[in-house]
The first five atom37 places (N, CA, C, CB, O) and aatype in JSON, in Angstrom:
{
  "aatype": [12, 15, 9, 15, 3, 1, 9, 7, 9, 8, 16, 7, 3, 9, 16, 1, 10, 0, 19, 3, 0, 9, 19, 2, 0, 0],
  "atom_mask": [
    [1, 1, 1, 1, 1],
    [1, 1, 1, 1, 1],
    [1, 1, 1, 1, 1],
    [1, 1, 1, 1, 1],
    [1, 1, 1, 1, 1],
    [1, 1, 1, 1, 1],
    [1, 1, 1, 1, 1],
    [1, 1, 1, 0, 1],
    [1, 1, 1, 1, 1],
    [1, 1, 1, 1, 1],
    [1, 1, 1, 1, 1],
    [1, 1, 1, 0, 1],
    [1, 1, 1, 1, 1],
    [1, 1, 1, 1, 1],
    [1, 1, 1, 1, 1],
    [1, 1, 1, 1, 1],
    [1, 1, 1, 1, 1],
    [1, 1, 1, 1, 1],
    [1, 1, 1, 1, 1],
    [1, 1, 1, 1, 1],
    [1, 1, 1, 1, 1],
    [1, 1, 1, 1, 1],
    [1, 1, 1, 1, 1],
    [1, 1, 1, 1, 1],
    [1, 1, 1, 1, 1],
    [1, 1, 1, 1, 1]
  ],
  "atom_positions": [
    [[83.12, 84.2, 160.94], [84.08, 84.77, 162.21], [83.53, 86.1, 161.94], [86.0, 84.63, 162.15], [83.39, 86.48, 163.11]],
    [[83.16, 86.99, 161.29], [83.43, 88.48, 161.22], [81.65, 88.52, 161.69], [84.13, 89.3, 159.37], [81.27, 89.54, 162.28]],
    [[80.79, 87.59, 161.47], [79.22, 87.95, 161.59], [79.23, 87.47, 163.02], [78.0, 87.11, 160.43], [78.32, 87.89, 163.73]],
    [[80.13, 86.63, 163.58], [79.97, 86.13, 165.08], [80.59, 87.33, 165.94], [80.83, 84.57, 165.4], [80.23, 87.61, 167.08]],
    [[81.54, 87.96, 165.24], [82.04, 89.19, 166.09], [80.93, 90.26, 166.07], [83.48, 89.86, 165.47], [80.54, 90.82, 167.09]],
    [[80.53, 90.46, 165.08], [79.33, 91.52, 164.98], [78.36, 91.34, 165.88], [78.63, 91.53, 163.72], [77.92, 92.18, 166.66]],
    [[78.01, 90.12, 165.75], [76.74, 90.07, 166.98], [77.12, 89.68, 168.38], [75.58, 88.95, 166.62], [76.36, 89.56, 169.34]],
    [[78.56, 89.49, 168.33], [79.22, 90.12, 170.08], [79.31, 91.35, 170.49], [0.0, 0.0, 0.0], [79.16, 91.72, 171.66]],
    [[79.6, 92.17, 169.38], [79.74, 93.64, 169.75], [78.26, 94.2, 169.76], [80.72, 94.49, 168.63], [77.81, 94.97, 170.61]],
    [[77.75, 93.81, 168.96], [76.11, 94.4, 169.17], [75.56, 94.11, 170.61], [74.96, 93.57, 168.04], [74.95, 94.93, 171.3]],
    [[75.89, 92.77, 170.96], [75.23, 92.17, 172.15], [75.94, 92.76, 173.63], [75.4, 90.45, 172.01], [75.46, 92.72, 174.77]],
    [[76.97, 93.2, 173.25], [77.85, 94.14, 174.16], [77.28, 95.39, 174.16], [0.0, 0.0, 0.0], [77.08, 95.85, 175.29]],
    [[77.02, 95.96, 173.4], [76.52, 97.52, 173.11], [75.47, 97.57, 173.94], [76.04, 97.97, 171.57], [75.33, 98.34, 174.88]],
    [[74.45, 96.4, 173.43], [73.13, 96.46, 173.69], [73.3, 96.36, 175.44], [72.21, 95.17, 172.83], [72.86, 97.21, 176.22]],
    [[73.92, 95.32, 175.75], [74.26, 95.12, 177.37], [74.68, 96.47, 178.04], [75.57, 94.0, 177.61], [74.4, 96.72, 179.22]],
    [[75.36, 97.33, 177.25], [76.12, 98.09, 178.29], [75.05, 99.16, 178.18], [77.83, 98.55, 178.0], [74.82, 99.68, 179.27]],
    [[74.25, 99.69, 177.04], [73.17, 100.35, 177.17], [72.0, 100.17, 178.09], [72.81, 100.33, 176.19], [71.4, 101.08, 178.65]],
    [[71.77, 98.96, 178.17], [70.79, 98.66, 179.36], [71.32, 98.74, 180.49], [70.19, 97.41, 179.37], [70.43, 98.88, 181.32]],
    [[72.35, 98.72, 180.97], [73.02, 98.6, 182.12], [72.98, 100.46, 182.4], [74.68, 97.66, 181.89], [72.5, 101.02, 183.39]],
    [[73.44, 100.93, 181.55], [73.46, 102.34, 181.85], [72.36, 102.79, 182.08], [73.96, 103.1, 180.98], [72.21, 103.61, 182.99]],
    [[71.27, 102.32, 181.28], [69.88, 102.88, 181.38], [69.27, 102.51, 182.76], [68.95, 102.31, 180.2], [68.5, 103.34, 183.25]],
    [[69.48, 101.53, 183.36], [69.3, 101.32, 184.5], [69.76, 101.88, 185.53], [69.46, 100.48, 184.6], [69.07, 102.34, 186.43]],
    [[71.01, 101.88, 185.48], [71.79, 102.84, 186.33], [71.37, 104.4, 186.43], [73.19, 102.8, 185.82], [71.4, 105.01, 187.5]],
    [[71.02, 104.93, 185.33], [70.35, 106.18, 185.11], [68.81, 106.11, 185.79], [70.31, 106.46, 183.48], [68.37, 106.96, 186.57]],
    [[68.28, 105.22, 185.44], [67.05, 105.1, 186.09], [66.96, 105.16, 187.56], [66.53, 103.98, 185.7], [66.26, 105.93, 188.22]],
    [[67.91, 104.07, 188.08], [68.03, 104.09, 189.56], [68.48, 105.37, 190.12], [68.97, 103.06, 190.01], [68.62, 105.5, 191.33]]
  ]
}
């Protein structure tokens, strides 16, 4: 459970950073 939670959190952080990068680039 904790491993899946960690993966989900990391994935969310990466997605958030990617979105922020795209917005900043735009």
